[in-house]
Each structure stands twice: as structure tokens, then as C-alpha cells.
N, C-alpha and C positions, 0 to 999 in steps of 0.2 A: 504494499500499499503506498502510495507515496505521498509524503504527509506535508504539503505546502499548506504555507498558512496566505491573505492576502494583503498586499499591503498598499499604500495611497501609490508607488508606482509600476505595479505587478505581485509577485509572489515571493515567498522566501521562504527558501528548507526551514524546516523545523529540525533541533539537533536529536539523534536517537536517544540521546542521556542527555539529563541535565546534570549528571554527576560530576563533581569537581572533588570528589573525595579521594583518599591514597589509606588502602586502596581502594578499588573504585567498586561501587556497589553492584551487587547482582542484578546481573539484567533482565529486561521484563521479561523475556522467555524462560529463564530460569526457575527451576523447582523453589529456590528460597526467594524470590523478587521480592517479597514481603520485608525484606530484613534492610531492602534498601531503606537511608534519609527521609526525612518527609520535607518537604520545603516549600508545603501551604497547607494547612489545616485548618477546617470550617467545620469545629465539631458541631455548631448549634444549626448546620447543613446533614450534616452525618457523613462528610468525606474528607479526605488526605490526597493529597497530591502528593506522591513518591517519586524523585531525582531520577530515577526509570522510566518516569512517565504514566508509572501504573497509578491509575485512579485506586484508592482502595476506603472502601464503605463500609461505616460502621456492625452493617449487617455479615462483615466479613466476605459479601460480594466484592470482585474486582471488575475493572475498563483496564484492559491492555492498551498501549499509544497503536495496534493495530487497528482497532475494535474487538478484538475477541473478548465475551464477556465470561466470565469466572463468576458459576454460581456463587451462592454462599455456604461457605463449607465448616458453621462452626461445630465445636465437638458436643456429643449428644453428651446432654444429662444423667446421670445414671440415678435414679427412682431410689428413693432412701426406703 
């Protein structure tokens, strides 16, 4: 998927990752993608943006930069 954004003078390519950490955070397509640093957080709206471009929702669902949706994966609570 080509990730571009419109600008006044045309379009510009979005970076594959917003990560500037050393060592770099996990990529959006890696199993440990949720370990990336949070760069924007809006708990009142229920989401956070990670530096690898993943939108992480409070219900543990995710939206990856390529548009793929990861369904919520909360751990099951054991009945007492």
C-alpha cells in the first residue's frame, strides 16, 4: 500500500516508521509490535499511536499502517 498524504504542492510519502529510538522499536508487522513506544496518546478517545505506525485501541484492537485490522485480543478472565 502506498502511504502518501496530500499537501499544498502535491503529495509526500509518509515514513515507514516514526521510530527514532535506539535500538529501534519492533516493526508494525512483527509479533511484538505493541512494544513500540507511544508517540501520541488520547485515552479519552481510547487510542494511542505507536512509533511503528500502529494505532492501538483500549480494547486491545489494532489498526496497522497497511490498513490491516487486528481484532481485540484481551486475555480471558478465569471464572472464580
